[in-house]
Residue frames as qw, qx, qy, qz and C-alpha x, y, z in Angstrom:
[[0.594, -0.516, -0.385, 0.482, 3.58, -28.11, 121.90],
 [0.053, -0.997, 0.000, 0.057, 4.22, -24.58, 123.05],
 [0.759, 0.264, -0.092, 0.588, 7.67, -23.63, 121.76],
 [0.265, -0.959, 0.013, -0.096, 9.19, -21.34, 124.37],
 [0.419, 0.646, -0.524, 0.364, 12.80, -20.41, 125.17],
 [0.633, -0.155, -0.620, 0.438, 14.75, -21.86, 128.09],
 [0.345, -0.853, -0.080, -0.385, 13.84, -20.10, 131.31],
 [0.184, 0.411, -0.685, 0.572, 16.06, -19.37, 134.28],
 [0.768, -0.450, -0.341, -0.303, 14.71, -21.74, 136.92],
 [0.234, -0.723, 0.519, -0.391, 16.03, -21.67, 140.49],
 [0.638, -0.226, 0.715, -0.173, 15.48, -25.41, 141.03],
 [0.038, 0.168, -0.871, -0.460, 16.12, -28.11, 138.44],
 [0.623, -0.029, -0.184, -0.759, 12.69, -28.94, 136.94],
 [0.707, -0.056, -0.698, -0.097, 12.93, -32.71, 137.45],
 [0.313, -0.015, -0.700, 0.641, 14.02, -32.20, 141.08],
 [0.320, -0.024, 0.225, -0.920, 11.18, -29.77, 141.71],
 [0.706, -0.041, -0.420, -0.569, 8.67, -32.19, 140.19],
 [0.626, -0.045, -0.758, 0.180, 9.95, -35.08, 142.30],
 [0.119, -0.025, -0.585, 0.802, 9.84, -32.94, 145.45],
 [0.474, -0.054, -0.022, -0.878, 6.34, -31.68, 144.67],
 [0.756, -0.061, -0.538, -0.368, 5.18, -35.26, 144.30],
 [0.849, -0.279, -0.433, 0.121, 6.97, -37.02, 147.16],
 [0.346, 0.390, -0.397, 0.755, 8.80, -34.31, 149.05],
 [0.351, -0.512, -0.614, 0.487, 8.43, -33.29, 152.65],
 [0.080, 0.870, 0.376, 0.310, 6.37, -30.10, 152.61],
 [0.347, -0.937, 0.009, 0.032, 8.43, -28.36, 155.30],
 [0.408, -0.677, 0.503, 0.350, 11.99, -29.19, 154.15],
 [0.413, 0.605, -0.549, -0.404, 14.13, -30.49, 151.31],
 [0.354, -0.185, 0.915, -0.061, 13.53, -34.15, 152.05],
 [0.695, 0.200, -0.320, -0.612, 11.72, -36.68, 149.91],
 [0.669, -0.150, 0.696, -0.210, 10.64, -40.30, 150.04],
 [0.703, 0.449, -0.383, -0.397, 11.27, -42.94, 147.40],
 [0.847, -0.203, 0.492, 0.016, 11.87, -46.65, 147.07],
 [0.787, 0.582, 0.120, 0.167, 13.32, -46.08, 143.58],
 [0.631, -0.442, 0.212, 0.602, 17.12, -45.85, 143.56],
 [0.461, 0.402, 0.435, 0.660, 16.98, -44.51, 139.99],
 [0.074, -0.922, -0.298, -0.234, 15.15, -41.43, 141.23],
 [0.543, -0.755, 0.117, 0.348, 17.99, -40.66, 143.61],
 [0.621, -0.040, 0.439, 0.648, 20.40, -41.08, 140.68],
 [0.267, 0.712, 0.435, 0.483, 18.37, -38.66, 138.50],
 [0.275, -0.955, -0.110, -0.006, 18.52, -36.01, 141.24],
 [0.628, -0.526, 0.298, 0.490, 22.28, -36.51, 141.61],
 [0.552, 0.289, 0.489, 0.611, 22.69, -36.22, 137.82],
 [0.068, 0.894, 0.312, 0.314, 20.98, -32.83, 138.07],
 [0.344, 0.550, -0.323, 0.689, 23.90, -31.69, 140.26],
 [0.548, -0.646, 0.135, -0.515, 22.42, -32.13, 143.73],
 [0.179, 0.272, -0.884, 0.336, 23.94, -33.98, 146.67],
 [0.758, -0.332, -0.272, -0.492, 21.53, -36.51, 148.12],
 [0.013, 0.348, -0.826, 0.443, 21.90, -38.05, 151.57],
 [0.550, -0.308, -0.762, -0.151, 20.10, -41.06, 152.99],
 [0.430, -0.577, 0.233, -0.654, 18.13, -40.26, 156.16],
 [0.135, 0.232, -0.916, 0.297, 19.09, -42.62, 158.97],
 [0.351, 0.088, 0.667, -0.651, 15.66, -42.62, 160.61],
 [0.699, 0.435, 0.185, -0.537, 13.63, -43.48, 157.48],
 [0.712, 0.021, 0.655, 0.253, 14.05, -46.52, 155.24],
 [0.504, 0.567, 0.500, 0.419, 12.95, -44.59, 152.14],
 [0.073, -0.972, -0.155, 0.159, 13.83, -41.05, 153.27],
 [0.656, 0.188, 0.101, 0.724, 16.44, -38.81, 151.63],
 [0.102, -0.869, -0.137, 0.464, 17.53, -35.23, 151.95],
 [0.605, 0.598, 0.182, 0.494, 18.62, -33.00, 149.07],
 [0.493, -0.436, -0.146, 0.739, 21.37, -30.70, 150.28],
 [0.117, -0.161, 0.165, 0.966, 20.66, -27.00, 149.66],
 [0.106, -0.441, -0.723, -0.520, 17.10, -27.58, 148.50],
 [0.264, -0.675, -0.603, 0.334, 15.47, -26.28, 151.69],
 [0.188, -0.492, 0.001, 0.850, 16.96, -22.81, 151.17],
 [0.033, -0.010, -0.591, -0.806, 15.79, -22.70, 147.52],
 [0.208, -0.530, -0.801, -0.184, 12.30, -23.87, 148.46],
 [0.242, -0.665, -0.433, 0.558, 12.07, -21.17, 151.16],
 [0.125, -0.336, 0.231, 0.905, 13.27, -18.43, 148.77],
 [0.189, -0.079, -0.657, -0.726, 10.63, -19.45, 146.26],
 [0.505, -0.085, 0.319, -0.797, 7.82, -19.69, 148.83],
 [0.667, 0.064, -0.655, -0.349, 7.30, -23.40, 148.27],
 [0.183, 0.046, -0.873, 0.450, 7.73, -24.65, 151.84],
 [0.161, 0.399, 0.763, -0.482, 4.34, -25.71, 153.23],
 [0.422, 0.650, 0.090, -0.625, 2.95, -24.28, 149.96],
 [0.464, -0.055, 0.775, 0.426, 3.42, -26.91, 147.26],
 [0.543, 0.747, 0.254, -0.289, 2.60, -25.53, 143.82],
 [0.687, 0.231, 0.345, 0.596, 4.21, -25.17, 140.39],
 [0.112, -0.642, -0.005, 0.759, 5.59, -21.63, 139.98],
 [0.568, 0.750, 0.172, -0.292, 4.46, -19.84, 136.81],
 [0.095, 0.746, -0.577, -0.319, 8.00, -19.66, 135.40],
 [0.350, -0.177, 0.914, 0.100, 8.03, -23.47, 135.18],
 [0.557, 0.516, 0.620, -0.197, 4.72, -23.55, 133.31],
 [0.484, 0.866, 0.025, -0.122, 6.13, -21.23, 130.64],
 [0.387, -0.606, 0.608, 0.337, 9.63, -22.68, 130.38],
 [0.318, 0.423, -0.696, -0.486, 11.03, -24.47, 127.33],
 [0.869, 0.026, -0.322, -0.374, 9.56, -27.74, 126.10],
 [0.651, 0.190, -0.672, 0.298, 12.52, -29.68, 127.57],
 [0.010, -0.225, 0.587, -0.778, 12.22, -27.95, 130.95],
 [0.671, -0.110, 0.099, -0.726, 8.45, -28.54, 131.10],
 [0.858, 0.083, -0.480, -0.167, 8.93, -32.20, 130.18],
 [0.419, 0.223, -0.714, 0.514, 11.56, -32.63, 132.93],
 [0.324, -0.183, 0.432, -0.822, 9.16, -31.10, 135.48],
 [0.819, 0.001, -0.136, -0.558, 6.37, -33.37, 134.27],
 [0.731, 0.184, -0.651, 0.089, 8.67, -36.42, 134.48],
 [0.121, 0.219, -0.698, 0.671, 9.49, -35.63, 138.11],
 [0.557, -0.068, 0.269, -0.783, 5.80, -35.30, 138.95],
 [0.858, 0.126, -0.294, -0.402, 4.85, -38.44, 137.03],
 [0.528, 0.268, -0.765, 0.254, 7.71, -40.54, 138.46],
 [0.064, -0.110, 0.705, -0.697, 6.28, -39.85, 141.91],
 [0.431, 0.274, 0.574, -0.641, 2.49, -39.66, 141.51],
 [0.544, 0.393, -0.365, -0.645, 1.88, -40.85, 137.96],
 [0.646, 0.017, 0.758, -0.089, 0.59, -44.12, 136.58],
 [0.285, 0.326, -0.622, -0.652, 0.53, -45.64, 133.09],
 [0.789, 0.146, 0.390, -0.452, -2.54, -47.66, 132.11],
 [0.626, 0.022, 0.729, 0.277, -2.36, -50.71, 129.85],
 [0.499, 0.765, 0.405, 0.039, -4.08, -48.64, 127.15],
 [0.559, 0.279, 0.083, 0.777, -1.15, -46.20, 127.10],
 [0.162, -0.837, -0.130, -0.506, -2.99, -43.36, 128.78],
 [0.433, 0.087, -0.571, 0.692, -1.45, -41.85, 131.91],
 [0.457, -0.768, -0.386, -0.229, -2.84, -40.58, 135.15],
 [0.275, 0.265, -0.482, 0.789, -1.52, -38.18, 137.80],
 [0.532, -0.656, -0.489, -0.218, -3.41, -38.33, 141.09],
 [0.322, 0.137, -0.468, 0.812, -2.94, -36.08, 144.10],
 [0.238, -0.708, -0.626, 0.225, -4.85, -34.58, 147.02],
 [0.171, -0.541, 0.006, 0.823, -3.38, -31.16, 146.18],
 [0.523, 0.714, 0.464, -0.036, -5.73, -29.73, 143.57],
 [0.093, 0.908, -0.243, -0.329, -3.23, -26.96, 142.66],
 [0.311, -0.422, 0.780, 0.341, -0.72, -29.61, 141.59],
 [0.517, 0.353, 0.774, 0.096, -3.32, -31.50, 139.55],
 [0.357, 0.887, 0.220, -0.193, -4.40, -28.31, 137.76],
 [0.063, -0.797, 0.486, 0.351, -0.73, -27.49, 137.05],
 [0.436, -0.132, 0.848, 0.272, -0.13, -31.00, 135.62],
 [0.501, 0.636, 0.587, -0.019, -3.19, -30.56, 133.40],
 [0.200, 0.938, -0.088, -0.270, -1.79, -27.23, 132.20],
 [0.265, -0.561, 0.705, 0.343, 1.60, -28.85, 131.52],
 [0.518, 0.195, 0.816, 0.167, -0.05, -31.66, 129.56],
 [0.418, 0.813, 0.392, -0.102, -2.12, -29.19, 127.54],
 [0.008, -0.865, 0.321, 0.386, 1.02, -27.14, 126.80],
 [0.297, -0.281, 0.832, 0.375, 2.21, -30.20, 124.84],
 [0.452, 0.147, -0.475, -0.740, -1.05, -30.33, 122.87],
 [0.216, -0.130, -0.967, 0.040, -2.50, -33.29, 124.78],
 [0.511, -0.473, -0.284, -0.659, -6.16, -33.40, 125.70],
 [0.258, 0.032, -0.803, 0.536, -6.09, -33.65, 129.49],
 [0.511, -0.559, -0.338, -0.558, -9.14, -34.01, 131.70],
 [0.032, -0.295, 0.689, -0.661, -9.47, -33.69, 135.47],
 [0.650, -0.361, -0.598, -0.298, -11.62, -36.11, 137.47],
 [0.303, -0.521, 0.490, -0.630, -12.51, -35.78, 141.16],
 [0.743, -0.143, -0.650, -0.071, -12.58, -38.82, 143.42],
 [0.646, -0.716, 0.130, -0.232, -12.03, -39.87, 147.03],
 [0.301, 0.549, -0.736, 0.259, -8.64, -40.70, 148.52],
 [0.892, -0.372, -0.040, -0.256, -8.71, -43.93, 150.50],
 [0.190, 0.549, -0.770, 0.264, -6.10, -45.54, 152.70],
 [0.071, 0.010, -0.966, 0.248, -6.74, -49.09, 153.89],
 [0.148, -0.533, -0.808, -0.203, -10.43, -48.57, 153.15],
 [0.185, -0.678, -0.415, 0.578, -10.68, -45.34, 155.16],
 [0.318, 0.820, 0.313, 0.357, -11.95, -42.26, 153.32],
 [0.534, -0.344, -0.101, 0.766, -9.25, -39.56, 153.60],
 [0.116, 0.723, 0.102, -0.674, -11.02, -36.82, 151.64],
 [0.667, 0.717, 0.102, -0.177, -11.08, -35.59, 148.06],
 [0.487, -0.361, 0.545, 0.579, -8.42, -36.27, 145.46],
 [0.552, 0.726, -0.023, -0.410, -8.10, -35.33, 141.81],
 [0.685, -0.056, 0.591, 0.423, -6.68, -37.10, 138.79],
 [0.380, 0.709, -0.236, -0.545, -5.63, -35.69, 135.47],
 [0.741, 0.070, 0.650, 0.151, -5.67, -38.16, 132.58],
 [0.459, 0.752, -0.230, -0.413, -4.34, -38.01, 129.02],
 [0.927, 0.138, 0.260, 0.231, -2.50, -40.02, 126.37],
 [0.133, -0.836, 0.335, 0.414, 1.02, -38.70, 125.73],
 [0.861, 0.493, -0.023, 0.126, 3.27, -39.17, 122.72],
 [0.264, 0.708, -0.515, 0.405, 6.44, -38.28, 124.65],
 [0.642, -0.117, -0.687, 0.320, 8.17, -40.08, 127.55],
 [0.342, -0.744, 0.005, -0.573, 6.44, -38.51, 130.56],
 [0.840, -0.532, 0.103, 0.018, 8.32, -40.88, 132.89],
 [0.238, 0.722, -0.645, 0.079, 12.03, -41.43, 133.54],
 [0.555, -0.329, 0.722, -0.250, 11.68, -44.40, 135.90],
 [0.185, 0.226, -0.868, -0.401, 12.22, -47.55, 133.81],
 [0.111, 0.254, 0.940, -0.199, 9.41, -49.49, 135.54],
 [0.337, 0.656, 0.407, -0.539, 6.91, -46.81, 134.50],
 [0.198, 0.603, -0.434, -0.640, 8.49, -45.88, 131.17],
 [0.063, -0.117, 0.945, 0.299, 8.32, -49.46, 129.87],
 [0.290, 0.479, 0.789, -0.253, 4.50, -49.40, 130.13],
 [0.272, 0.648, -0.026, -0.711, 4.16, -46.41, 127.77],
 [0.761, 0.449, 0.459, 0.094, 3.04, -47.27, 124.25]]
């Protein structure tokens, strides 16, 4: 893996990864059915509030302002500083992304799928920064059989825990 020093990052890497995967593009909200994910965000020092109007909706207090300052609102992407942060910071970012939009196959390989090609390319770069051979595949996003446009997947076999969620982590070889 690339051995780089800790970087000053304005948003905790795991929190940013989780928001990039399942966050509301225009604010600091996110959607999850996994209580553990809410706990991980709280452990990173953020206050999380349940949204009354949404069964799986949460808001992260103060995140909206940080997202705006870093030009991430309605512009989801991984800032360059995160791609060249320390190994631990890059792994935390990857874990947030994988906990939301990642999947572990029975073979032990993993897959990150998204309709945002910039995020998929960034995940491939993160994976490659650990020395893993990652490949990108284009497909079609479908919802209830309806074609919703292009999507991309990046696939590789990791030798580190790229998930934090227990239900996904237990599938890793």
